[in-house]
C-alpha positions in Angstrom: 110.6 93.0 157.7 108.7 91.0 154.9 109.4 91.9 151.4 106.7 92.3 149.0 107.9 91.1 145.5 107.8 93.9 142.9 105.5 93.3 140.1 107.1 92.7 137.0 106.3 94.8 133.9 104.2 93.0 131.6 104.9 93.9 127.9 102.0 93.6 125.5 102.6 92.8 121.9 100.4 94.3 119.4 98.2 92.0 117.5 99.5 91.6 114.0 97.3 93.5 111.3 96.3 90.3 109.4 94.9 89.0 112.6 93.2 92.1 113.6 91.5 91.9 110.2 90.4 88.3 110.5 89.0 89.1 114.0 87.0 92.1 112.4 85.6 90.0 109.7 84.4 87.3 112.1 82.8 89.9 114.5 81.3 91.7 111.6 79.6 88.6 110.1 78.2 87.9 113.5 77.1 91.5 114.1 75.7 91.8 110.6 73.6 88.6 111.0 72.2 89.7 114.4 71.1 93.1 112.9 69.8 92.0 109.6 66.2 92.5 108.7 65.7 95.2 111.6 64.7 98.6 110.0 65.2 100.3 113.2 69.1 99.6 112.8 69.2 101.6 109.6 70.9 104.6 111.3 73.2 102.3 113.4 74.5 100.6 110.2 75.2 103.8 108.5 77.0 105.2 111.5 79.1 101.7 111.4 80.1 102.4 107.7 81.3 106.0 108.5 85.0 104.9 109.6 85.4 103.0 106.1 84.2 106.3 104.3 86.6 108.3 106.2 89.6 105.9 105.5 88.9 105.8 101.8 88.8 109.6 101.8 92.1 109.6 103.5 93.8 107.0 101.2 92.5 109.2 98.1 94.1 112.4 99.8 97.3 110.5 100.4 97.6 109.1 96.8 98.6 112.1 95.0 101.5 113.2 97.4 102.6 109.5 97.5 102.8 109.0 93.9 104.6 112.4 93.3 107.2 111.8 96.2 107.6 108.3 95.4 108.6 108.9 91.6 111.0 112.0 92.6 112.6 109.9 95.5 113.1 107.0 92.9 114.6 109.3 90.3 116.9 111.0 92.8 118.1 108.0 94.8 118.2 105.1 92.1 121.8 104.6 90.4 121.1 103.6 86.9 124.2 103.4 84.6 123.8 103.9 80.9 123.9 100.8 78.9 122.4 98.7 81.6 120.0 101.3 82.5 118.3 101.4 79.1 118.0 97.5 79.2 116.7 97.7 82.6 114.0 100.0 81.7 112.9 97.9 78.8 112.7 94.9 81.3 110.7 96.9 83.9 108.2 98.2 81.2 107.6 94.8 79.4 107.5 92.9 82.6 104.7 95.2 84.0 102.7 95.5 80.8 102.9 91.8 80.7 101.4 91.6 84.2 98.7 93.9 83.6 97.6 92.1 80.3 97.6 88.9 82.2 95.4 90.1 84.8 93.1 91.6 82.4 93.0 88.4 80.4 92.2 86.4 83.4 89.4 89.0 84.6 88.0 89.0 81.2 88.0 85.2 80.8 86.8 84.3 84.5 84.6 87.2 84.9 84.9 87.0 88.8 82.5 90.1 89.4 79.6 88.5 87.7 79.3 85.8 90.7 77.5 88.8 92.5 76.0 92.0 91.6 75.4 95.3 93.4 72.9 98.0 92.4 74.8 101.2 91.1 74.3 103.9 93.8 76.3 106.7 92.2 75.5 106.7 88.4 77.1 110.0 88.0 80.5 108.7 88.8 80.0 106.0 86.1 79.4 108.5 83.1 83.0 108.3 82.0 82.7 104.4 81.3 80.4 105.4 78.4 82.6 107.9 76.8 84.7 106.7 73.5 88.4 106.8 73.8 89.8 109.8 72.3 93.8 109.4 71.7 94.4 113.2 70.9 92.1 114.1 73.9 94.1 111.9 76.1 97.2 113.2 75.1 96.0 116.9 75.5 94.8 116.0 79.0 98.1 114.7 80.3 99.5 118.2 80.2 97.8 120.1 83.1 96.4 123.7 83.2 98.4 124.3 86.3 100.7 122.4 88.5 98.4 122.3 91.3 95.3 121.2 89.4 96.3 117.5 89.4 96.8 117.5 93.0 93.3 118.7 93.6 91.5 116.7 90.9 93.7 113.4 91.6 94.5 113.1 88.0 96.9 110.4 87.9 98.1 111.0 84.1 98.8 114.6 84.8 100.4 113.8 88.3 102.7 111.3 86.6 103.6 113.9 83.8 104.6 116.5 86.5 106.5 113.8 88.5 108.5 112.5 85.6 109.2 116.1 84.5 110.6 117.2 87.7 112.2 113.8 88.2 114.2 113.9 85.2 115.2 117.6 85.5 116.2 117.0 89.4 118.1 114.0 88.2 119.9 116.0 85.4 120.8 118.6 87.8 122.2 116.2 90.2 124.3 114.6 87.8 125.6 117.9 86.5 126.3 119.0 90.2 128.1 115.8 90.8 130.4 116.2 87.9 131.0 119.8 89.0 131.7 118.6 92.7 128.7 120.8 94.0 126.3 119.5 96.8 123.5 121.9 96.4 121.3 118.9 95.2 121.7 117.3 98.5 119.2 119.8 100.2 116.3 119.1 97.9 117.1 115.2 97.9 117.0 115.4 101.7 113.6 117.3 101.8 111.9 114.9 99.3 113.2 111.9 101.4 111.8 113.3 104.5 108.5 114.2 103.0 108.2 110.7 101.4 109.0 109.2 104.7 106.2 111.5 106.5 103.7 110.6 104.0 104.5 107.0 104.4 104.1 107.2 108.1 100.8 109.1 108.0 99.9 106.0 105.7 100.7 103.6 108.3 98.3 105.4 110.6 95.4 105.2 108.2 96.1 101.4 107.4 96.2 100.6 111.2 92.4 101.7 111.1 91.5 99.2 108.3 90.2 96.7 110.8 87.7 99.2 112.0 86.4 100.1 108.4 86.3 96.2 107.8 84.1 95.8 110.8 81.6 98.6 109.9 81.3 97.7 106.1 80.9 94.1 106.3 78.4 94.5 109.3 76.3 96.9 107.1 76.6 94.8 104.0 75.6 91.5 105.7 72.8 93.0 107.5 71.3 94.8 104.5 72.0 92.4 101.6 73.3 89.2 103.2 76.3 87.3 102.0 75.4 87.7 98.1 77.8 90.6 97.6 80.8 88.6 99.0 80.0 85.5 96.8 82.2 87.1 94.0 85.0 87.8 96.2 85.9 84.1 96.5 86.2 84.0 92.6 88.1 87.3 92.7 90.8 85.8 95.1 91.0 82.6 92.8 91.3 84.8 89.6 94.1 86.8 91.1 96.1 84.0 92.4 95.9 82.3 89.0 97.0 85.6 87.2 99.9 85.8 89.8 100.9 82.2 89.2 100.6 82.8 85.3 103.1 85.8 85.9 105.5 83.8 87.9 105.5 81.1 85.0 106.2 84.0 82.5 109.2 84.9 84.8 110.6 81.2 84.5 110.2 81.4 80.8 112.1 84.6 80.8 114.9 83.0 82.8 115.0 79.8 80.5 115.5 81.9 77.4 117.6 85.0 78.7 119.5 83.8 81.8 122.1 81.2 82.8 120.0 80.8 86.0 117.8 77.7 85.6 114.3 78.0 86.9 115.0 75.4 89.6 117.9 77.0 90.9 116.1 80.2 91.0 113.1 78.9 93.0 115.6 77.2 95.5 117.6 80.2 95.9 115.0 82.7 96.3 112.6 80.7 98.5 113.9 82.6 101.5 113.2 86.2 100.1 109.8 85.2 98.8 108.6 83.7 102.1 110.0 87.0 103.6 108.0 89.0 101.2 104.9 87.0 102.0 105.4 87.4 105.7 106.1 91.0 105.8 104.1 92.2 102.9 106.8 94.6 102.2 109.2 94.5 99.2 111.2 97.3 100.8 111.7 95.3 103.9 112.7 92.3 101.9 115.5 94.1 99.9 118.5 92.9 102.1 117.4 89.3 102.1 116.8 89.6 98.2 120.2 90.8 97.8 121.8 88.4 99.9 119.9 85.5 98.1 120.9 86.7 94.5 124.4 87.2 95.8 125.1 84.1 98.0 122.5 81.4 96.9 122.1 82.1 93.2 125.6 83.6 92.6 124.8 86.6 90.4 127.4 89.4 90.1 126.9 92.2 92.5 126.2 94.9 89.7 123.4 92.8 88.4 122.0 92.0 91.8 122.0 95.6 93.0 120.6 97.1 89.7 117.8 94.7 89.9 117.0 94.8 93.4 117.6 98.5 94.4 116.4 100.1 91.2 113.5 97.5 90.6 112.5 97.9 94.2 111.8 101.3 93.3 110.0 101.1 90.0 109.1 97.4 89.5 105.8 96.4 91.1 104.4 93.9 88.6 102.0 92.2 91.4 100.6 95.4 92.3 100.1 96.6 88.8 98.2 93.3 87.9 96.1 93.5 91.1 95.0 97.2 90.3 94.0 96.3 86.8 92.0 93.4 87.9 90.4 95.1 90.6 89.0 97.8 88.3 87.8 95.1 86.1 86.3 93.2 89.0 84.5 96.1 90.5 82.9 97.0 87.1 81.7 93.5 86.6 80.2 93.4 90.1 78.2 96.9 89.4 77.1 95.3 86.3 79.0 97.7 84.1 81.1 97.3 80.9 84.7 98.3 80.7 85.3 98.5 76.9 88.7 97.7 75.3 89.4 101.4 75.1 88.8 101.9 78.9 90.8 98.9 79.5 93.7 100.4 77.7 93.4 103.5 80.1 93.4 101.0 82.9 96.8 99.5 81.5 98.5 102.9 81.3 97.2 104.1 84.6 98.1 100.8 86.4 101.6 101.0 85.1 102.0 104.7 86.2 100.3 103.8 89.6 102.6 100.8 90.2 105.5 103.2 90.1 104.1 105.3 92.8 103.0 102.2 95.1 105.7 102.5 97.7 107.0 99.0 98.9 105.1 98.9 102.1 101.9 97.0 103.1 98.7 98.3 101.5 100.2 101.0 99.5 98.3 99.5 96.4 95.1 100.4 97.9 96.0 104.1 98.0 97.1 104.3 94.1 94.1 102.2 93.4 91.8 105.1 94.0 93.5 107.0 91.1 93.1 103.9 88.9 89.4 103.9 89.7 89.1 107.6 89.1 90.7 107.5 85.7 88.0 105.2 84.1 85.1 106.6 86.3 84.5 103.9 88.7 83.3 105.0 92.2 85.9 104.6 94.6 83.6 103.6 97.5 83.5 100.2 96.2 87.1 99.6 97.1 85.7 98.8 100.5 84.7 95.4 99.2 88.3 94.9 98.1 89.5 96.1 101.7 88.3 92.7 103.1 90.5 90.4 101.2 93.5 92.7 100.3 95.3 91.9 103.5 95.9 88.3 101.9 96.3 89.3 98.3 98.6 91.9 99.1 101.1 89.3 100.6 100.7 87.2 97.3 101.3 90.1 95.1 104.5 91.3 96.9 106.0 87.9 96.5 105.4 88.4 92.7 107.0 91.9 92.9 110.1 90.5 94.6 110.0 87.7 92.2 110.0 90.1 89.2 112.9 92.2 90.8 115.2 89.0 91.2 114.2 88.0 87.6 115.2 91.2 86.1 118.8 90.8 88.1 119.3 87.4 86.6 118.5 88.7 83.2 120.7 91.4 83.3 123.5 88.9 84.4 123.2 87.4 80.8 123.0 83.9 79.4 126.5 83.1 80.5 127.8 82.8 84.1 130.7 85.4 84.7 133.2 85.3 87.8 
């Protein structure tokens, strides 16, 4: 009897998200050009933009639990020793602040958003831009009327206040129970870890739909307004890359002054970790390679390498903070609005807090960006413009995030090499 050969199972590999986004952009440009100038297609174009609206709403909804759980998880799981911990906190805050100021400086000087303008379609959402800064009112607004109110209003300052208060309290209780040989804290730590993983998992589902959102929003924009709204995106990409490069130069200067590791040896030793950060767009996925590079190729002590990498990976997202600050200023320029210095100060504060809540996963910066925009009254629907280029800039800013973590490890190791 003749045997019929069995058909081999064919395993299909999923198309990488960046490639999906590139394909969506190409299809959207062609479809938008085809539908442009035809009034009968207005309803169709509006329907195509619905997925983008839904995804932005989902990102905004995920922002509040992501930030709260990320901060609580970081406080409960990070091992921060006393003396080194104080210096670590100073390095984290100073690096993040410099990154944000660097981004705002470049955005103010180059003004990439002025290359193309859009009409403001939601003036009621931009009224906060004209309000003067009230320091006492800002302080009073940090404390919420109730615990649940910031979760509903997406108020990032109040969210961070609640997260920090509970984070410090839970960490103190954990330390006390450890000293008393008790393990009651493990239950709440486990719950927070599971919830944080669940929110992250849902975020991955939403991010997987980003190409569909890009297809719809670019098609509608090209069909109705041509390519003018995207002219400024090229300038925005250049501006962000320039700001990230300047931040990297700042890291090299810090190494030159405060560490025995030379900038040349640092760049050679960190190249593998930086390339991994660019390819994965995840600082969390890069942690094992980052730690190995610091120990084996650069030669740091294990305590310094672990403290900067593991703790910094939870709290230090300089590239993300820089990007979110620049994005807020960019969108205000695109809309023809003016973000005053007091409003930019609020951007600095909210970007610092939002970067803490940006988990080390791809596209998490888009989630926390919705809160930064809301803090200064910018309409969040214009984040859709940034989605088209975020897949590339996310990889670039992840490299800076990892470089910042490694720089902190080198600074913690001191000016003299120790065995």
